[in-house]
N, C-alpha and C positions, 0 to 999 in steps of 0.2 A: 207482869205489873194492868193493872185493868185502866181503860180512862179515867172510870170513876176514881178511880185511888191517887192518878196525876190528878184532877180539876182539883179533889178535897185536899191535896198537899198545895197547888199553887194556889186556893182558897187563903190559906191557911198566911200564906208571904204575900200573899195579899193583902189580907187581915195586919202583916206584923207590919208593911209601911205605914198603915192607917195608921197600928197607933201608936209611929212613930209621931208622925202627921202631927197625932193630936198631940202628944205630950209638946212636943216644937210651940204647938200654937199656942197650949196652958201658958208657955211663960210670957206670951205677949199683951197689951194690953188688956182693961179689963171689960169691955165691951164687948163683953158673950152675944150679942145677939151677932154682931158684925163675922165673929170669929166663929157663931156655929153653920152661917153661910156657906163662907171659903170652906171650911170641914165638912162641907153635904159639897158644896161642888168637886172638890176633890174627890173624894168617897164615889161620887159620880163619873168619875174622866178617866179613873184605875180603870188598866182591862190590861187582856191577855193575849194571846192568836196564835191560836197551834199554827206550826209549822213541820217541817216532815225531820228537818234538823235541829229548830230552836224554838221553844216558842214568846216573846217573843210579851214583855209586858210594858207596856203604854203605858204613859199618864198625859192628859188635855199633847194629844199627837206626838207628844216625846216622847223615845223609846225609854224607859226606868233601869231592864234588863234586857240577860236570853238566862232562857232554862235550857240546859242541854234535853235537848226529846227523839233522841238517841242509841240505842245501846253498839253502836257503830264508832262511836266516836273515840283515834286510837291516845286520843288523850286526857279525855273528859271521863265523865260516870254519867251514866243516867241525872236525870237532875242535876244535874252543881249548875251554880247561879252565874253567871259570867255577868263583868262590865260591856253596856256598849261600845266601843271601840264606833258607830256610825251608826244611821238609820238604820240600814238591811246586813252592820255587821257588829257580830261581839267581840271584845279585848278577851285572844286566846293565850293570854300571861300565865295568867293562873286563876282557879275558882275559888271564886267568892261564898262559898258553903257550900249546903247542899238541900234542896226545899224539906226531901225525902229523911233528914234527922233531923232538920229543922236546926244546924250551927251555923246560922249565916248571923253578918255581917253587915245586913243590908238595913241603908234608913230611908227617911220620903227621899232623897236624893237622886239616890243611882245604891252603887251593887257596892 
């Protein structure tokens, strides 16, 4: 798997999170100017940090989720989405989906 393919799948995952946040925000008051500011702020703060074992998905300094970034994990497949247990470690109980087959149940609040 190339670095470009990984980053493309990660961006699709971030787009999924952004879309979920936008849908959630549309249920609120009709003040579109304030809503647009909040959506733009959310999008600007959403990013990922590549690591040797995991990719950390971060939003405003808080960890949203972790993505398995190694082929050598005995329990999880490359690209599996894991819930955050802490800022520096994922919850290793079960995967919440995989970024490559886009079968994930992640919302804007977390994996």
